[in-house]
N, CA, C and O atoms as a CHARMM CRD file, in Angstrom:
* protein
*
  328
    1    1 MET  N      0.83900  -1.18500   0.00000 PROA 1      0.00000
    2    1 MET  CA     0.00000   0.00000   0.00000 PROA 1      0.00000
    3    1 MET  C      0.88700   1.25400   0.00000 PROA 1      0.00000
    4    1 MET  O      1.88700   1.32000   0.71600 PROA 1      0.00000
    5    2 TRP  N      0.51600   2.21100  -0.78800 PROA 2      0.00000
    6    2 TRP  CA     1.25400   3.47000  -0.85900 PROA 2      0.00000
    7    2 TRP  C      0.64800   4.46200   0.11300 PROA 2      0.00000
    8    2 TRP  O     -0.47000   4.25800   0.58600 PROA 2      0.00000
    9    3 PHE  N      1.36200   5.52800   0.41900 PROA 3      0.00000
   10    3 PHE  CA     0.86700   6.50900   1.37800 PROA 3      0.00000
   11    3 PHE  C     -0.24700   7.36000   0.78700 PROA 3      0.00000
   12    3 PHE  O     -0.21300   7.73000  -0.38700 PROA 3      0.00000
   13    4 THR  N     -1.21500   7.65600   1.60900 PROA 4      0.00000
   14    4 THR  CA    -2.36200   8.47900   1.22400 PROA 4      0.00000
   15    4 THR  C     -2.19800   9.87900   1.81900 PROA 4      0.00000
   16    4 THR  O     -1.32100  10.08900   2.65700 PROA 4      0.00000
   17    5 PRO  N     -3.02500  10.83500   1.39900 PROA 5      0.00000
   18    5 PRO  CA    -2.96900  12.16600   2.02700 PROA 5      0.00000
   19    5 PRO  C     -3.13700  12.09700   3.55300 PROA 5      0.00000
   20    5 PRO  O     -2.52200  12.87800   4.27900 PROA 5      0.00000
   21    6 LYS  N     -3.96000  11.17200   4.03300 PROA 6      0.00000
   22    6 LYS  CA    -4.14500  11.00400   5.48100 PROA 6      0.00000
   23    6 LYS  C     -2.82000  10.60400   6.14600 PROA 6      0.00000
   24    6 LYS  O     -2.49500  11.06800   7.23900 PROA 6      0.00000
   25    7 ASP  N     -2.07300   9.74500   5.47200 PROA 7      0.00000
   26    7 ASP  CA    -0.77800   9.31300   6.00100 PROA 7      0.00000
   27    7 ASP  C      0.20100  10.48400   6.07500 PROA 7      0.00000
   28    7 ASP  O      0.91800  10.63500   7.06400 PROA 7      0.00000
   29    8 HSD  N      0.23100  11.30700   5.03300 PROA 8      0.00000
   30    8 HSD  CA     1.13000  12.46800   5.02200 PROA 8      0.00000
   31    8 HSD  C      0.76400  13.45200   6.13000 PROA 8      0.00000
   32    8 HSD  O      1.63700  14.08300   6.72700 PROA 8      0.00000
   33    9 LYS  N     -0.53900  13.57500   6.39700 PROA 9      0.00000
   34    9 LYS  CA    -0.97000  14.44000   7.50900 PROA 9      0.00000
   35    9 LYS  C     -0.46500  13.89200   8.84300 PROA 9      0.00000
   36    9 LYS  O     -0.01300  14.65400   9.69700 PROA 9      0.00000
   37   10 ALA  N     -0.53900  12.58700   9.02000 PROA 10     0.00000
   38   10 ALA  CA    -0.08000  11.97700  10.27400 PROA 10     0.00000
   39   10 ALA  C      1.42400  12.16700  10.45000 PROA 10     0.00000
   40   10 ALA  O      1.88400  12.47000  11.55000 PROA 10     0.00000
   41   11 LEU  N      2.18400  11.99400   9.38600 PROA 11     0.00000
   42   11 LEU  CA     3.62700  12.18300   9.47600 PROA 11     0.00000
   43   11 LEU  C      3.96300  13.65500   9.73800 PROA 11     0.00000
   44   11 LEU  O      4.84900  13.96300  10.53500 PROA 11     0.00000
   45   12 GLY  N      3.25300  14.55200   9.06400 PROA 12     0.00000
   46   12 GLY  CA     3.46900  15.98300   9.29000 PROA 12     0.00000
   47   12 GLY  C      3.11400  16.37900  10.71100 PROA 12     0.00000
   48   12 GLY  O      3.80000  17.19100  11.33200 PROA 12     0.00000
   49   13 ALA  N      2.03200  15.79800  11.22200 PROA 13     0.00000
   50   13 ALA  CA     1.61800  16.09100  12.59800 PROA 13     0.00000
   51   13 ALA  C      2.68500  15.62400  13.58000 PROA 13     0.00000
   52   13 ALA  O      2.92500  16.28300  14.59100 PROA 13     0.00000
   53   14 HSD  N      3.32600  14.49900  13.29300 PROA 14     0.00000
   54   14 HSD  CA     4.38600  14.02500  14.17700 PROA 14     0.00000
   55   14 HSD  C      5.57200  14.99400  14.14400 PROA 14     0.00000
   56   14 HSD  O      6.15300  15.29100  15.18800 PROA 14     0.00000
   57   15 LEU  N      5.93000  15.48200  12.97000 PROA 15     0.00000
   58   15 LEU  CA     7.02200  16.45400  12.88700 PROA 15     0.00000
   59   15 LEU  C      6.65600  17.74600  13.61100 PROA 15     0.00000
   60   15 LEU  O      7.51500  18.37000  14.23400 PROA 15     0.00000
   61   16 ALA  N      5.39300  18.14900  13.53500 PROA 16     0.00000
   62   16 ALA  CA     4.93800  19.33900  14.26700 PROA 16     0.00000
   63   16 ALA  C      5.07500  19.11600  15.77400 PROA 16     0.00000
   64   16 ALA  O      5.46100  20.02600  16.50800 PROA 16     0.00000
   65   17 GLU  N      4.76200  17.91500  16.22400 PROA 17     0.00000
   66   17 GLU  CA     4.88600  17.58400  17.64800 PROA 17     0.00000
   67   17 GLU  C      6.35200  17.64400  18.08800 PROA 17     0.00000
   68   17 GLU  O      6.66000  18.15600  19.16400 PROA 17     0.00000
   69   18 VAL  N      7.24400  17.12300  17.25900 PROA 18     0.00000
   70   18 VAL  CA     8.68000  17.17300  17.56500 PROA 18     0.00000
   71   18 VAL  C      9.12400  18.62700  17.67800 PROA 18     0.00000
   72   18 VAL  O      9.83700  18.99800  18.61000 PROA 18     0.00000
   73   19 ARG  N      8.69700  19.44200  16.72000 PROA 19     0.00000
   74   19 ARG  CA     9.05800  20.86700  16.71900 PROA 19     0.00000
   75   19 ARG  C      8.52700  21.56400  17.96000 PROA 19     0.00000
   76   19 ARG  O      9.25100  22.31900  18.60900 PROA 19     0.00000
   77   20 THR  N      7.27300  21.31800  18.29000 PROA 20     0.00000
   78   20 THR  CA     6.64000  21.95400  19.44200 PROA 20     0.00000
   79   20 THR  C      7.32700  21.55000  20.74700 PROA 20     0.00000
   80   20 THR  O      7.58400  22.39200  21.60800 PROA 20     0.00000
   81   21 LYS  N      7.62300  20.25300  20.88400 PROA 21     0.00000
   82   21 LYS  CA     8.30500  19.77400  22.09500 PROA 21     0.00000
   83   21 LYS  C      9.68800  20.39400  22.24700 PROA 21     0.00000
   84   21 LYS  O     10.19400  20.54600  23.35900 PROA 21     0.00000
   85   22 ALA  N     10.29700  20.75400  21.10700 PROA 22     0.00000
   86   22 ALA  CA    11.61100  21.39400  21.15100 PROA 22     0.00000
   87   22 ALA  C     11.50800  22.88900  21.43400 PROA 22     0.00000
   88   22 ALA  O     12.52200  23.57400  21.57200 PROA 22     0.00000
   89   23 GLY  N     10.26600  23.39400  21.52100 PROA 23     0.00000
   90   23 GLY  CA    10.06200  24.80900  21.80900 PROA 23     0.00000
   91   23 GLY  C     10.37000  25.72400  20.63600 PROA 23     0.00000
   92   23 GLY  O     10.75400  26.87800  20.82500 PROA 23     0.00000
   93   24 VAL  N     10.20300  25.21100  19.42900 PROA 24     0.00000
   94   24 VAL  CA    10.50200  25.97700  18.22100 PROA 24     0.00000
   95   24 VAL  C      9.18400  26.28900  17.50000 PROA 24     0.00000
   96   24 VAL  O      8.38500  25.39100  17.23500 PROA 24     0.00000
   97   25 SER  N      8.97000  27.56100  17.19000 PROA 25     0.00000
   98   25 SER  CA     7.76800  27.94500  16.44500 PROA 25     0.00000
   99   25 SER  C      7.98100  27.68000  14.95500 PROA 25     0.00000
  100   25 SER  O      9.10900  27.49000  14.50100 PROA 25     0.00000
  101   26 GLN  N      6.88700  27.67100  14.20900 PROA 26     0.00000
  102   26 GLN  CA     7.00000  27.54600  12.75600 PROA 26     0.00000
  103   26 GLN  C      7.82000  28.69700  12.18800 PROA 26     0.00000
  104   26 GLN  O      8.65900  28.48900  11.31300 PROA 26     0.00000
  105   27 ASP  N      7.58400  29.89900  12.67600 PROA 27     0.00000
  106   27 ASP  CA     8.33500  31.06500  12.19000 PROA 27     0.00000
  107   27 ASP  C      9.82600  30.91900  12.45000 PROA 27     0.00000
  108   27 ASP  O     10.64500  31.19500  11.57300 PROA 27     0.00000
  109   28 GLU  N     10.17800  30.48300  13.65700 PROA 28     0.00000
  110   28 GLU  CA    11.59400  30.31700  13.98800 PROA 28     0.00000
  111   28 GLU  C     12.23300  29.23600  13.12300 PROA 28     0.00000
  112   28 GLU  O     13.34400  29.41600  12.62400 PROA 28     0.00000
  113   29 LEU  N     11.54100  28.12300  12.94400 PROA 29     0.00000
  114   29 LEU  CA    12.08200  27.04800  12.11400 PROA 29     0.00000
  115   29 LEU  C     12.26300  27.52300  10.67500 PROA 29     0.00000
  116   29 LEU  O     13.26900  27.21400  10.03600 PROA 29     0.00000
  117   30 ALA  N     11.29700  28.26900  10.17300 PROA 30     0.00000
  118   30 ALA  CA    11.39300  28.80100   8.80900 PROA 30     0.00000
  119   30 ALA  C     12.61600  29.70000   8.66900 PROA 30     0.00000
  120   30 ALA  O     13.32300  29.63200   7.66300 PROA 30     0.00000
  121   31 LYS  N     12.86900  30.53800   9.66400 PROA 31     0.00000
  122   31 LYS  CA    14.05300  31.40100   9.63000 PROA 31     0.00000
  123   31 LYS  C     15.33200  30.57300   9.62700 PROA 31     0.00000
  124   31 LYS  O     16.27100  30.86800   8.88800 PROA 31     0.00000
  125   32 ARG  N     15.35900  29.54200  10.45200 PROA 32     0.00000
  126   32 ARG  CA    16.54700  28.68100  10.51700 PROA 32     0.00000
  127   32 ARG  C     16.81000  27.97900   9.19300 PROA 32     0.00000
  128   32 ARG  O     17.95900  27.76000   8.81000 PROA 32     0.00000
  129   33 LEU  N     15.73300  27.62900   8.49900 PROA 33     0.00000
  130   33 LEU  CA    15.86000  26.92200   7.21900 PROA 33     0.00000
  131   33 LEU  C     15.94500  27.87300   6.02200 PROA 33     0.00000
  132   33 LEU  O     16.16900  27.44300   4.89000 PROA 33     0.00000
  133   34 LYS  N     15.76200  29.16800   6.28800 PROA 34     0.00000
  134   34 LYS  CA    15.72400  30.17300   5.21200 PROA 34     0.00000
  135   34 LYS  C     14.63200  29.83400   4.19600 PROA 34     0.00000
  136   34 LYS  O     14.83600  29.86900   2.98300 PROA 34     0.00000
  137   35 LYS  N     13.48200  29.50900   4.74400 PROA 35     0.00000
  138   35 LYS  CA    12.29400  29.16700   3.95300 PROA 35     0.00000
  139   35 LYS  C     11.13000  30.00300   4.47300 PROA 35     0.00000
  140   35 LYS  O     11.18900  30.50800   5.59400 PROA 35     0.00000
  141   36 PRO  N     10.07400  30.15700   3.67700 PROA 36     0.00000
  142   36 PRO  CA     8.88300  30.83900   4.20000 PROA 36     0.00000
  143   36 PRO  C      8.16500  29.95700   5.22500 PROA 36     0.00000
  144   36 PRO  O      8.27700  28.73100   5.19200 PROA 36     0.00000
  145   37 GLN  N      7.43800  30.58800   6.12100 PROA 37     0.00000
  146   37 GLN  CA     6.68400  29.84700   7.13200 PROA 37     0.00000
  147   37 GLN  C      5.70300  28.88300   6.46500 PROA 37     0.00000
  148   37 GLN  O      5.39800  27.83000   7.02500 PROA 37     0.00000
  149   38 SER  N      5.21100  29.22700   5.28500 PROA 38     0.00000
  150   38 SER  CA     4.25800  28.36300   4.57300 PROA 38     0.00000
  151   38 SER  C      4.88300  27.01300   4.20000 PROA 38     0.00000
  152   38 SER  O      4.16900  26.02000   4.05800 PROA 38     0.00000
  153   39 PHE  N      6.20300  26.97300   4.04100 PROA 39     0.00000
  154   39 PHE  CA     6.89800  25.70300   3.78000 PROA 39     0.00000
  155   39 PHE  C      6.68700  24.74700   4.95600 PROA 39     0.00000
  156   39 PHE  O      6.37700  23.57100   4.76700 PROA 39     0.00000
  157   40 ILE  N      6.85900  25.26800   6.16500 PROA 40     0.00000
  158   40 ILE  CA     6.68600  24.45800   7.37900 PROA 40     0.00000
  159   40 ILE  C      5.22600  24.02400   7.50300 PROA 40     0.00000
  160   40 ILE  O      4.92800  22.85200   7.73300 PROA 40     0.00000
  161   41 SER  N      4.34400  24.97100   7.35000 PROA 41     0.00000
  162   41 SER  CA     2.91700  24.69800   7.46400 PROA 41     0.00000
  163   41 SER  C      2.45300  23.65000   6.45300 PROA 41     0.00000
  164   41 SER  O      1.62200  22.80000   6.77000 PROA 41     0.00000
  165   42 SER  N      2.99400  23.71500   5.23800 PROA 42     0.00000
  166   42 SER  CA     2.51900  22.79900   4.19700 PROA 42     0.00000
  167   42 SER  C      2.94200  21.35200   4.45200 PROA 42     0.00000
  168   42 SER  O      2.15500  20.44200   4.19200 PROA 42     0.00000
  169   43 TYR  N      4.16100  21.10600   4.95300 PROA 43     0.00000
  170   43 TYR  CA     4.49800  19.69900   5.21300 PROA 43     0.00000
  171   43 TYR  C      3.89700  19.22500   6.53100 PROA 43     0.00000
  172   43 TYR  O      3.55600  18.05000   6.66500 PROA 43     0.00000
  173   44 GLU  N      3.76400  20.13000   7.51300 PROA 44     0.00000
  174   44 GLU  CA     3.13500  19.70600   8.76600 PROA 44     0.00000
  175   44 GLU  C      1.65600  19.39600   8.56100 PROA 44     0.00000
  176   44 GLU  O      1.09100  18.55900   9.26500 PROA 44     0.00000
  177   45 GLY  N      1.03600  20.06100   7.60900 PROA 45     0.00000
  178   45 GLY  CA    -0.37500  19.82000   7.31800 PROA 45     0.00000
  179   45 GLY  C     -0.61900  18.69600   6.32800 PROA 45     0.00000
  180   45 GLY  O     -1.76700  18.36400   6.03500 PROA 45     0.00000
  181   46 GLY  N      0.46100  18.10400   5.80700 PROA 46     0.00000
  182   46 GLY  CA     0.32900  16.97700   4.89100 PROA 46     0.00000
  183   46 GLY  C      0.14900  17.36400   3.43700 PROA 46     0.00000
  184   46 GLY  O     -0.08000  16.49500   2.59600 PROA 46     0.00000
  185   47 GLN  N      0.24800  18.66500   3.11500 PROA 47     0.00000
  186   47 GLN  CA     0.08000  19.07900   1.72400 PROA 47     0.00000
  187   47 GLN  C      1.38300  18.96000   0.92600 PROA 47     0.00000
  188   47 GLN  O      1.34900  18.92600  -0.30400 PROA 47     0.00000
  189   48 ARG  N      2.49900  18.89800   1.59500 PROA 48     0.00000
  190   48 ARG  CA     3.79500  18.82400   0.92800 PROA 48     0.00000
  191   48 ARG  C      4.58300  17.65500   1.49300 PROA 48     0.00000
  192   48 ARG  O      4.55300  17.39100   2.69500 PROA 48     0.00000
  193   49 ARG  N      5.28300  16.96500   0.61700 PROA 49     0.00000
  194   49 ARG  CA     6.14500  15.87100   1.04700 PROA 49     0.00000
  195   49 ARG  C      7.56400  16.38200   1.23400 PROA 49     0.00000
  196   49 ARG  O      8.00000  17.30800   0.55100 PROA 49     0.00000
  197   50 LEU  N      8.26600  15.77500   2.15400 PROA 50     0.00000
  198   50 LEU  CA     9.68400  16.07000   2.34300 PROA 50     0.00000
  199   50 LEU  C     10.49200  14.88700   1.82400 PROA 50     0.00000
  200   50 LEU  O     10.17300  13.73400   2.11400 PROA 50     0.00000
  201   51 ASP  N     11.54100  15.17900   1.05400 PROA 51     0.00000
  202   51 ASP  CA    12.42800  14.07700   0.70200 PROA 51     0.00000
  203   51 ASP  C     13.37600  13.84500   1.88000 PROA 51     0.00000
  204   51 ASP  O     13.37000  14.60600   2.84800 PROA 51     0.00000
  205   52 LEU  N     14.16800  12.81900   1.79400 PROA 52     0.00000
  206   52 LEU  CA    15.02300  12.43700   2.92000 PROA 52     0.00000
  207   52 LEU  C     16.00200  13.54200   3.29800 PROA 52     0.00000
  208   52 LEU  O     16.20500  13.80900   4.48200 PROA 52     0.00000
  209   53 LEU  N     16.60900  14.18300   2.30800 PROA 53     0.00000
  210   53 LEU  CA    17.57100  15.24000   2.61100 PROA 53     0.00000
  211   53 LEU  C     16.89400  16.43800   3.28100 PROA 53     0.00000
  212   53 LEU  O     17.45500  17.04100   4.19700 PROA 53     0.00000
  213   54 GLU  N     15.68600  16.78000   2.82200 PROA 54     0.00000
  214   54 GLU  CA    14.94000  17.86800   3.46500 PROA 54     0.00000
  215   54 GLU  C     14.59600  17.49000   4.90000 PROA 54     0.00000
  216   54 GLU  O     14.71700  18.30700   5.81300 PROA 54     0.00000
  217   55 LEU  N     14.16700  16.24600   5.09000 PROA 55     0.00000
  218   55 LEU  CA    13.81100  15.78000   6.43000 PROA 55     0.00000
  219   55 LEU  C     14.99300  15.91400   7.37900 PROA 55     0.00000
  220   55 LEU  O     14.83500  16.37100   8.51100 PROA 55     0.00000
  221   56 ILE  N     16.17000  15.52000   6.92400 PROA 56     0.00000
  222   56 ILE  CA    17.36300  15.61600   7.76400 PROA 56     0.00000
  223   56 ILE  C     17.65500  17.07600   8.11900 PROA 56     0.00000
  224   56 ILE  O     18.00600  17.37800   9.25900 PROA 56     0.00000
  225   57 LYS  N     17.51300  17.98000   7.14900 PROA 57     0.00000
  226   57 LYS  CA    17.74500  19.40600   7.42300 PROA 57     0.00000
  227   57 LYS  C     16.71700  19.95400   8.41200 PROA 57     0.00000
  228   57 LYS  O     17.06600  20.71000   9.31800 PROA 57     0.00000
  229   58 VAL  N     15.45500  19.57400   8.23900 PROA 58     0.00000
  230   58 VAL  CA    14.39200  20.03700   9.13300 PROA 58     0.00000
  231   58 VAL  C     14.66800  19.56800  10.55500 PROA 58     0.00000
  232   58 VAL  O     14.60400  20.36200  11.49300 PROA 58     0.00000
  233   59 ILE  N     14.97100  18.30000  10.71800 PROA 59     0.00000
  234   59 ILE  CA    15.23500  17.75800  12.05400 PROA 59     0.00000
  235   59 ILE  C     16.43800  18.45800  12.68100 PROA 59     0.00000
  236   59 ILE  O     16.41900  18.79900  13.86300 PROA 59     0.00000
  237   60 GLY  N     17.47600  18.66800  11.88800 PROA 60     0.00000
  238   60 GLY  CA    18.64900  19.36600  12.39300 PROA 60     0.00000
  239   60 GLY  C     18.34200  20.79200  12.81600 PROA 60     0.00000
  240   60 GLY  O     18.84700  21.26700  13.83300 PROA 60     0.00000
  241   61 ALA  N     17.51200  21.47700  12.03300 PROA 61     0.00000
  242   61 ALA  CA    17.14900  22.85700  12.35900 PROA 61     0.00000
  243   61 ALA  C     16.29000  22.93100  13.61500 PROA 61     0.00000
  244   61 ALA  O     16.33300  23.92000  14.34700 PROA 61     0.00000
  245   62 ILE  N     15.51600  21.89200  13.85800 PROA 62     0.00000
  246   62 ILE  CA    14.72400  21.83000  15.09700 PROA 62     0.00000
  247   62 ILE  C     15.65400  21.61700  16.28800 PROA 62     0.00000
  248   62 ILE  O     15.37600  22.08100  17.39400 PROA 62     0.00000
  249   63 GLY  N     16.75700  20.91400  16.05500 PROA 63     0.00000
  250   63 GLY  CA    17.68100  20.58500  17.13800 PROA 63     0.00000
  251   63 GLY  C     17.34300  19.26700  17.80000 PROA 63     0.00000
  252   63 GLY  O     17.76300  19.00000  18.92600 PROA 63     0.00000
  253   64 ALA  N     16.57400  18.43600  17.09100 PROA 64     0.00000
  254   64 ALA  CA    16.17100  17.14400  17.63800 PROA 64     0.00000
  255   64 ALA  C     17.18100  16.06900  17.24400 PROA 64     0.00000
  256   64 ALA  O     18.02500  16.27500  16.37200 PROA 64     0.00000
  257   65 ASP  N     17.07600  14.93500  17.89800 PROA 65     0.00000
  258   65 ASP  CA    17.91600  13.77500  17.61000 PROA 65     0.00000
  259   65 ASP  C     17.37300  13.10300  16.35200 PROA 65     0.00000
  260   65 ASP  O     16.30100  12.49900  16.38800 PROA 65     0.00000
  261   66 ALA  N     18.10300  13.20100  15.24200 PROA 66     0.00000
  262   66 ALA  CA    17.63200  12.69600  13.95000 PROA 66     0.00000
  263   66 ALA  C     17.33600  11.19800  13.98900 PROA 66     0.00000
  264   66 ALA  O     16.33400  10.75300  13.43000 PROA 66     0.00000
  265   67 LYS  N     18.19000  10.42400  14.63800 PROA 67     0.00000
  266   67 LYS  CA    17.97100   8.97600  14.69300 PROA 67     0.00000
  267   67 LYS  C     16.67300   8.64000  15.41300 PROA 67     0.00000
  268   67 LYS  O     15.92200   7.76500  14.98200 PROA 67     0.00000
  269   68 LYS  N     16.41400   9.33900  16.50800 PROA 68     0.00000
  270   68 LYS  CA    15.17500   9.08700  17.25600 PROA 68     0.00000
  271   68 LYS  C     13.95100   9.50300  16.44900 PROA 68     0.00000
  272   68 LYS  O     12.96400   8.77000  16.39000 PROA 68     0.00000
  273   69 VAL  N     14.01400  10.67100  15.83200 PROA 69     0.00000
  274   69 VAL  CA    12.86700  11.14900  15.05200 PROA 69     0.00000
  275   69 VAL  C     12.57800  10.20000  13.89700 PROA 69     0.00000
  276   69 VAL  O     11.41800   9.87400  13.64500 PROA 69     0.00000
  277   70 VAL  N     13.60800   9.75200  13.19600 PROA 70     0.00000
  278   70 VAL  CA    13.39100   8.83100  12.07600 PROA 70     0.00000
  279   70 VAL  C     12.82900   7.50300  12.57600 PROA 70     0.00000
  280   70 VAL  O     11.92200   6.94400  11.95900 PROA 70     0.00000
  281   71 ARG  N     13.36100   6.99100  13.69100 PROA 71     0.00000
  282   71 ARG  CA    12.80100   5.75300  14.25900 PROA 71     0.00000
  283   71 ARG  C     11.32400   5.94900  14.59400 PROA 71     0.00000
  284   71 ARG  O     10.49800   5.08600  14.30000 PROA 71     0.00000
  285   72 ASP  N     10.99600   7.07900  15.20800 PROA 72     0.00000
  286   72 ASP  CA     9.60400   7.36400  15.55600 PROA 72     0.00000
  287   72 ASP  C      8.73600   7.48000  14.31000 PROA 72     0.00000
  288   72 ASP  O      7.59900   7.00700  14.30000 PROA 72     0.00000
  289   73 LEU  N      9.26300   8.10700  13.25700 PROA 73     0.00000
  290   73 LEU  CA     8.51200   8.22700  12.00100 PROA 73     0.00000
  291   73 LEU  C      8.27900   6.85900  11.37000 PROA 73     0.00000
  292   73 LEU  O      7.21600   6.61300  10.80000 PROA 73     0.00000
  293   74 VAL  N      9.25700   5.97200  11.46600 PROA 74     0.00000
  294   74 VAL  CA     9.08100   4.60600  10.96500 PROA 74     0.00000
  295   74 VAL  C      7.95100   3.92400  11.73600 PROA 74     0.00000
  296   74 VAL  O      7.12800   3.22800  11.14300 PROA 74     0.00000
  297   75 ASP  N      7.91000   4.11900  13.03900 PROA 75     0.00000
  298   75 ASP  CA     6.82600   3.54500  13.85500 PROA 75     0.00000
  299   75 ASP  C      5.47900   4.13900  13.46000 PROA 75     0.00000
  300   75 ASP  O      4.49000   3.41300  13.36400 PROA 75     0.00000
  301   76 VAL  N      5.42800   5.43700  13.23000 PROA 76     0.00000
  302   76 VAL  CA     4.18400   6.09100  12.80900 PROA 76     0.00000
  303   76 VAL  C      3.73900   5.49600  11.47500 PROA 76     0.00000
  304   76 VAL  O      2.57100   5.14200  11.31000 PROA 76     0.00000
  305   77 ALA  N      4.66200   5.38600  10.53100 PROA 77     0.00000
  306   77 ALA  CA     4.33100   4.83800   9.21300 PROA 77     0.00000
  307   77 ALA  C      3.84300   3.39700   9.31400 PROA 77     0.00000
  308   77 ALA  O      2.91600   3.00600   8.60400 PROA 77     0.00000
  309   78 ALA  N      4.45500   2.60600  10.18700 PROA 78     0.00000
  310   78 ALA  CA     4.03900   1.20700  10.36100 PROA 78     0.00000
  311   78 ALA  C      2.61600   1.12900  10.88300 PROA 78     0.00000
  312   78 ALA  O      1.84300   0.27200  10.45400 PROA 78     0.00000
  313   79 ARG  N      2.26300   2.01700  11.80600 PROA 79     0.00000
  314   79 ARG  CA     0.88800   2.02700  12.33900 PROA 79     0.00000
  315   79 ARG  C     -0.10200   2.42500  11.24700 PROA 79     0.00000
  316   79 ARG  O     -1.22600   1.92500  11.22300 PROA 79     0.00000
  317   80 LEU  N      0.29400   3.30400  10.35800 PROA 80     0.00000
  318   80 LEU  CA    -0.58700   3.74800   9.28100 PROA 80     0.00000
  319   80 LEU  C     -0.84200   2.62600   8.27800 PROA 80     0.00000
  320   80 LEU  O     -1.90000   2.57100   7.65200 PROA 80     0.00000
  321   81 ASP  N      0.12200   1.74400   8.13500 PROA 81     0.00000
  322   81 ASP  CA     0.04300   0.66800   7.15700 PROA 81     0.00000
  323   81 ASP  C     -0.87200  -0.47300   7.60200 PROA 81     0.00000
  324   81 ASP  O     -1.17000  -1.37800   6.82300 PROA 81     0.00000
  325   82 ARG  N     -1.30700  -0.42400   8.83800 PROA 82     0.00000
  326   82 ARG  CA    -2.15500  -1.51400   9.36000 PROA 82     0.00000
  327   82 ARG  C     -3.56400  -1.39200   8.89000 PROA 82     0.00000
  328   82 ARG  O     -4.40400  -2.22400   9.23500 PROA 82     0.00000
């Protein structure tokens, strides 16, 4: 089964949770990434996909542990596949 828009929303919501727990606003993250705030909003809302390299940059800009976030995202994706 391939990912659906609902799946992308769930993954984006998890990234939003990681960002929020790190105490980083969408505006601050956008500044760190030199992107518009709408870039953050669009992937967190499931309207935009992130490739692996973008994901690594986003996680790094949040200041989170990339290995943990990716492991957690794999778990989220596995639950969606059920």
